[in-house]
N, C-alpha and C positions, 0 to 999 in steps of 0.2 A: 107277469111283471117281475123283473128281477128284484131281489131283496135290496134294500137301501142300506148301504154301509156307512159307518161313522167316517166322515171326511178326513182326508189327509192333505196338508199343504205341501205340494211337491215343488221341486226346484224348476225354475224357468230357464236355467242356464245349463248348457251342456258343456262339460269340461273337455279339454283336449286330451288329457292323459289321466290315468288312475292305475292302480295295481290290479283290481279285480272288477270286471264287468259281469253283472248278472242279468241275464236275458229273461224277463218275465217277473211281474210283480205280483205273483200269487204268494200264498202263505209260506211255502217252502223256500222260495227265493228270498222272501223277506226275512225269515228266520236265519238263513245263511248270512244275509247282509247285517243283521243285528249282531251275530256272533263275530263276524269280521270287524265290525266297527268297535265292539267291545274289546277287541285285541289290537286296536289302533292301526288297522290295515285299511288303506283307502279303498272304498268300494262304491260303485255306481250301479244302481238298479234301473234298467230301461224297461218300460212297460208300454206296449203299443196302444193300449186303451187306458183304462183306469185301474188303479190298484185293486186287486181281489175282485175284479169285475166278472170273472168266470166262475169256475167250480169252487174256488176258495171261499166265495160267499154263498154259494148255492147248495152246498152239501148239508148233510143232516146234523153235523156237529158232534157225532158219536166219537168217543175215545175208548177204544176197546182192544183187549187182547183175545177175547173170546173168538173162536173159530179162525184165528189166524194160522198160518203154516208155522210149524215149529221153528224154522230158520228165521221167521219174521218177528217172532216174540220178543227177542232182546231189544229190537228197535222200539217196540211198543212199550216195553217196561221202562226204558230210559225216558220215552216220551211222557209217561205218567209222572215221573219225578219232575220233569221239566214244566209240565203243565201246572203242577201243584204250586210251583214258585213263580209262574209266569206274571201274575198280577204284580207281585213285588218287583219283578225284574224290569217290567215296562212301566210301572207306576200307574197302572190303569186296570180296571176290571175287564177280563176277557170272558166272563161268564162260566168259568171253570167250576164244576161241581162233581165231586166223586160219589155219585149216587147209585152206581151199580148199573149193569146191563143184564137183562134176562132174555133168553131165547126159549120159545115154548114149541112143543111138538104136537102135531094133531094125531099122529099114528106111531106105531112101533118102529116103523122103517125110518122115520125122521128122528125118533128118539135114539135109535141105534147109531146114527151119524154123530149125535152129540157124544154118546159113550165112547165111540171110536176115537173122536178127536181128543177127549179128555184123557183117554188112555195113552194116545200118541204123544201128548205133550207133558206127560207126568214128570219128566226131568226138569221142566222149566220152573217148578215151584210156584205155580199159580194158586190163587184162592178160589178158583172155579169149583163149583159143586153141582151135582145133579139134584133135581127136584122132583117131587111128586106132585100130582094135581092138587092135593090139599096144601102143600107147601107154596105152590104158585098162588093159590087163593089167599093165603095168609100174608104173602108179600105184596100182591097186588089185588086188593079186595074188590068185590062188586062184579066179578066175572060171571058170565052165563055159559061159557063153553066148558067142555070136558076135555082136559089135555092129557095126552099120553105121558107127559112129563116135561121137563125142561132142564135148562142149565143156567146158572147164575154166577156172575163174577162181581163181587161187591166192590172191588177196586177199579173197575171200569167206571167211565164218567162221560162227561159232555162239556162242551164249551160253545160260545156263540160265534158262528162264522162272521156275522156282521160287525162284531166287536174286535175279534182277535187280531185279524190281519192288519187292521188299521192301527191298533194299539202297538203292534210289533213294528209297523212302519214308522210311527211317530218316535218310538224309542230309538230306532236305528238312526233317524235323522238327527236326533238330539245328541247322539254319540259320534256324529260326523259323516254318516252315510249320505250319499246324494241320491235321490229318487227322482226320476223324470218320467212323467206320464205323457201320453200321446206322442210317443217317440218310438217308432218301430225299427228294430235292428233288421236290416236287409241281408247282411252277409257278414262272415268272418274275414278279417284280413290276416294274411300269413306272410312270414318272412323265414327263409331258410328252413321250411318244412314245419314250422310251428306257429301257433296262433300269436299274432302281434297286436291285435286290435279288432274292432267291429266297425262296420259301415252302417250308419243309421240314416234315416230320411233326412236328418238335420246335419249330417256331417260324420266324420270319422273320429273315434276315440282310440287312442293307443293304450294298450294295457299288457300286463304280463299273463294273465289268466282270464278265461271266460267260463262262467258257470251257466249252462243252459237249463232253465227251469220253466220252460214254456208250456207244460202241460200238453193238451191235445194238439198244439201247434208244433211241437218238437219234431215229429216225424217229417213234416213238410220242410222245416228249416234245415234239418240234417240232410234230407234228400237232395237239396240244392248243392250240397257239398259232396255228394256221392256216398253218403253214409246211410246205411239202411237200418233204421230203428222200427222194429215191428210193433205197431200199436194199431188198435181199431177203436172206433167210437161207440159208446152206449149213451143213451139219454135217460136220465132218471128225472121223473116228475115228482114234485113235492108240493105240499100245502101247509099253511099255518092256520090254526083256528084262533078265534078270539079267546080271551081269558075264560077259563073253565075250571071248575073244581074237579080235577081228574082223580084217578084211582091211586096214583103213587108218584114219587119222585123218580123211581126206577124207570129206565128206558126198557121197552118191550119190543122184541122182534118175533113175529109169528111168520109162518110160511107165506101168508098173503097180506100182510100189513106190518107196519111198525109205528110206534109213537114214542115221543120223548117230550118232556116238559120244556117249554120256551121260557126265557127270562121274563116275558111280560105275563105269564100265567096261562098262555094258550099252549098248544101242542103242535109239534112238527110231525107230520104224518106222511107216509109214502106206501105205495103198493110194493112191499118188499119182494114179492114173487114175480115181478114183471118189469122189464126194462125195454124201452124202445131200441131196436137195433136197425137203424137206417143203413141200407147197403150203399157202399161207395166203391170206387175203383180199387181201393186198397183191399176190399174183400176178395177180389179176384187175384190180386198180387200176393196176398198173404194167407188166404183161406185155409190152406192145408196146415198151416202152423197152429191153427185154432181148433182143429177137429176134436181133440180131447175135451176142450172146454165146451164146445158145441154139443157133444153128446151128453155131458154132464148137466148142462143148463138149458137145453133146448126148450123145455117147457116154460121157461122163465123169459124167453126172448120174444118180443113182438117185432118180427122181421118185416121190413117194408122197403119198397123201391118207389121214391117220389122226389119231392123238391130237394131234399138233402143231398141226394145223389147228383142232381143237376147243379146245385150251388157249389158242391165240393168239386165237381168236374170242371166248372168254369174257372177255378182258381189255378194259377200256374204252379207247375211242379219244378220248373227251372226258370230262373231269371237273372238278369245282371244286376250288379249292385248299384248301377247308376239309373235303374229303372224302378218304377213303383212296384212294391212287393205285394203278395197276398195279405200280409199283415197290416198293410194300409188300406186295402180294399174292405177287409173285415176286421174292425177293431175289436169287436166282442162277439163271441159265440153266444147267441141268445135264442135257443130253440123254444118254441111255444110248449107250455105244459100240455100234457095229454089229459083232457078232462075225463076220459073214460077210465084211465087208470086211477086217477085220484078218486073217482066215484067208487070204483071197486074197493079201494083201500078203506074208504070211509064206511061203506056197506059191511065189509068183513069185520072192521073194528067195532062197529055198533053192535053187531051180532055177538061179539065176544065180550065186550064191556059196554053194557047198555047206557052207562052214563054219558057216552059220546053221542047219544040221540040228541042231546042238547047243544052239540057243537055247531058253531057257525064259522064258515070259512072266511078268514080275513085276507088271504093272499095265496096265490099259487105261482110256481115258476118251474123251470127245468134247467138242467145243466148237462154239459157233455163230459163224460168220463173217458179217459184214455186207458185202454186195457192192453196189457202185455200178454204174451202167450201163456205165461205161468202166474199171472196176476200179482207179481212182485215187481216193485219199481226198479229202475236203473239209477244207481247212485255210484258214480265212479268215472275215472278218466276214459277218454277214447284213445287207445294206443296208437291208432293210425294218424292222429293229429294232436301232438303234444301241446299242452296248454288249454285243451278243451275238457271240461268235466261235465257230466250229466247229472241232473236230479229230476227225473221225470218218469212217466209211466206208472203212476201210483195206483191205478186200477180201482179208484174209489176209496182208497185207504189213506190218502195224503193228509187230510186235515188232522186226523187222530195222531199220526206219527210225526207231524210237521216240525215240532221243536227239535226232536232227535234227528230227523232226516236232514233239516237245514244245517244243524251243527255238524253232522257227519259230512255233508258236502263241503262245508267251510274247512273242516280238518283236512279233507283230501285235497282241496284246492291249494292249501298253504303248507302242506307237509306236516301238520300237527299229528300227534298220535290220535288215531280215530277213536271216537267215543264208543263204538262197538266194532266188531269185526265186519268189514264191508263186503266180505267175499260172497254172500248170497245175492248181492245187488250189482255185481260186476256186469259191465256191458257185454263182455265176451261170451257170456252164457247164451245170449240170444243171436249170435252170429251164426 
């Protein structure tokens, strides 16, 4: 069952014109809309289903710098600052807590990876530090496992996905943004070789700029315009427990489970060492681009060929703007949670921290993550189609960096000085 988000009262009216259209009502698109509205730039967000109905409400809520690539850390550092002030900015609690994130290692090989990462990002000025088994026990007491060590970043944190996107959306609306739900964008309109609007299922909107922030749907949308964005899907299964007196406020990631405190006193848990990897036609088209990732993560992928392949194949890859689009056929990606993976996670967690023997599951769900070949997002313009900017392919990192990613996208759309150097996220690196 999908998480229940705080409701947003969207507009029932589709305007004829605006300055910026944002395709996708996830948290990155909403943060971009808020930034634009704060700058008094007219903006319309078009969402084919409901606001934050897909991965923006289904993720783990982690806000971390730990284990990110060096070039991705500046975005995460700016996101920390923006998350810290988000409640004041939007006038509502988003569940942000800077409680720290710890990763633990079962063996020396895993510990060596943490040591290598920390050495490689030494220039970034992080507060990350290595831990011994005794230090892990002091930070997160009550454990029964013997760890080879760990790494801890006290400035990492968490927020609540079911609160954050809605709060940002309401703040954007209050500042003049228009958000329309149940309105799929079928295609872009172009004039003289550049974007001039969008065609929706309810009519056309003329605009100067379009920001595509459609998550796992971005590849299909761009493919209809002859633009090849390489992304593949992974499915993460998650569960939430009922309130429980847990070991710490710190979020913990082990090789085969993770947990973090939820706002209601329960815990959000996942099998960190396993993701479902349903095969699609795109695996045939893009597979060679992902070979390095496959070699590195093959033990963590549960590859399958089944209903996901059939359903994906049934959706058109090319369509006319006056015909029903795939985005109207499937309003929300809502894969079932994998009970085997959730059971694995709980079993592994209980062995490591026995207090979780008392845990009772309150809910479970799954979400589709769009993965790029280098696991970094695309945030930037498409040179072949002026007026189109992308903010997509976040590879499971989008929620944590969303305040900075959305602002960077807004900067690039409007020609403002970018909040960070956007070079690592340029689309051309993937062509």
